[in-house]
N, C-alpha and C positions, 0 to 999 in steps of 0.2 A: 855443512849446509845450514844449519840454525844459525850458526856464529856468522856466516855470510850475510844471511837475511836480516839479523839483527844489525850487522854493520851498516847495511843500505838504509835501514829505518833511522838510525842514529845519524847517518850522514844528512838525513834530509831536514834535520833540526838545526835551526840557526842559534848562534851563540846567544846565551841566557845573559840579560842585562846585570849589570853590578850595582848593587845598592850598599852605601856602607858609610861608615861615620868616624870622625877622627876628633878627639878631645886632647886640647893643649892646655897647658897652664893651669891645669885642674889642682895642682897642690902647691903648697908653699907657705911662707910666714910673712908678716909685714905687710908691704905693699902688694906683694904677689900672693894673693889668696883665692879662694874657690869663688868668691862672690865678685872680686874686682877685676882679675885679669883672664880667668877662664875662658875658653874659646871652643865651640863646638862645631864642627863642619860636617854637614850632611850633603852626600853626593850621589849622583846617577849618572851610569855611564853605559853606552851602547856602542858594540864593536860593529861595523860594516865590513863584510867579507868582500875582498877585491883579488887577492892573490892565493896563496898556498892554503889558506883556509877553506877554500872550495875543494881542495883536493879529495877529501872523502867522498863529495859527491860525483867526482870524475872517476875515481877508482872502485866506488862501492859497487855499481851494476856491473863492471867487468868482473870484478873479483867473485861476486855471486854467479855469474855465468861460468866463469872458471870452475868454482866448486861444483855447479851441476854438471858440467861437461866432464869433469873428473869422476863424479858418482856415475854417469852413463857408462864411461870407459870402464870402470871397476865392474859394474853390472855385466857389461858385454864380456869382459875377460872371465868372469865367473860362468857365463852362458858358454864360452868357448870352451873352458875346462870340462862342464858338463857335457857337451857335445862330443868332445873329444873321448870322455869316458864312455859316451853311449856307443860312440863308433866301434871302440874297442871291445865292448861287451858283444855288439852284433858280430864282428869279426870271430871272436872267440866262439860264439853259438856256431857260426858257420863252420868253423874249424871242427866243431863236436860232430856235427852231421857229416863232414867228409870223412872224419876217422871211424864213425859208426859204419859208413858205407865200405870202407877199406877192410874193417873186421868182418863185416858180411862176406865180402868176397874171399878174404882168406879162409875163413870157416868153410864155405863152398868148395875152393880148391883144395881144403885139407881133406874134405869127405871124398872127393874125387880121387885125389891121389891114393888114401888108404884104400878105396875100391881096387884100384889098379895094382896096389902092392899086394893085397890079397889074392888077385887073380894072377899074380906073377908076372904081371906086364911091366911094372916098374920095379927098380932095385929098392931095398929097404931103407937106404939113407933118404931116398926121395920122400918117404913118410917122415922122418925126423926134419928134414927141411921144411916140409908143409906145416908140421906142429910149431916149429920155431918161428916161421913167418906169422902164424895165427897168435903166437904169445906176444911177438913184438907189436902187432897191430892192436892187441888188447891193452898192452903197456900205452900206446899213443892214444888209445881212445880214453884211458884213465887220466892221462895227462891233460888231454883237451878239456875233459869234465871239470878237472880241477882249475884249469886256466879260466875256463867259463865262469865258474863259480866265483873265482876271485874278481874277475872284471865286474860281475854283477854286485859283488859286494862294495867295490869302489864307486860304482854308480850309484847305489842305494845309500852310500855314507852322505850324499850330497843333500839327501832329504831325512836322514835317520831311519831308513827302512831295514828292510831284510833283503837278502839276495835271492829269495824264493818267488821271483816273478818272472813273468815271460815277456820276452823282446819280439815286437813285430819288425820283422826283416824288410817288408815292403815299405815300413814308414821311413826308411833312409832315403829310397829312390823319391818318395814324395816332398822330403824334406829339401833334397837337392834341387828339383825342379822349382819349388817355391822360392828359394833364396836366390836361385841365379837371375841377376840382373834386378834385384828389387832395391839395392841400395846404390845411390849416387854417391855423395859426399860421405867419407866415412867418419865416424864419431872423433878417429884421432885427428884427422885434418881440422875438424871443426874446433877440438880442443886447442891444437896449434895456433888456429885464428884467434880464439879468445886470449890465449897467451900473448899474442902480439898485440891485441887491443888493450890489454892491462899495461903491457910496457910502454906502449905509446901514452897511456894516461898517466902513468908514473913520471915519464919524461916531461910531460905538461905541467905537472906539479911541481918537479923540481924547478922548472924555468919560471914558474910563477912565484916561485918564494922570494925573489928580487922586489916583487911587488909589496908595499906595506898596507895592511889594513887600517883604514882611519877609524878614530874612536871618538865620540862626542858624548857630551852630557851637560848637566847643570850641578852646580853645588851652591848649598846654602850656608854662610857662616853665621853663627849665632853667638854673640857674647852678652855680657850683663848689660852692656849699653846700646847694642845695635843689632841689625841684622841686615845682611848683604846677600846679593846673589852673586854668582861667578858665572 
């Protein structure tokens, strides 16, 4: 982003004038000496932009807009990752509640079956089957707890926090209601439009390369005997 902004600032600067000097016949012997034949030329030159030299001013704003668009897309991609991790954490937390309820039902059923077995109303294997169901429900609950902790740990990694925080399940419905219909043109579409504008600007620059930039200036030739302007 900073590089693109610097490019726009630099593109707004006109070419610097050129100031130079040439020294001829400044060394020799006999008739060609420093005082007799030496000649110094001072010159000033300025370039007027017409063609491809104005290319940076054509492409600079489009490149800056493209850099900003890409930054927005990257930020939204990160937000999408965080939102996905948040939804996964909410789903894992909801699964824990379901597993807890199933374990509670299995325990109540196990107690009822045990009473019926002691009263000789059900066979002994019914009690074993009820205890097995309770053990399986406990395993499912423990796995759900582990999955929920892992999901919270992943979510907390985005801000460097710890997984010991609570999630508000009602926030998911509120977020869904708020985001529905809030956006028109997506950032991806805006980014594509910016890339198109930049391509058109570069094409215009390439076409303008055939136009030469004129340069003009003055020169002053100074010798041992005279001074002339060119």
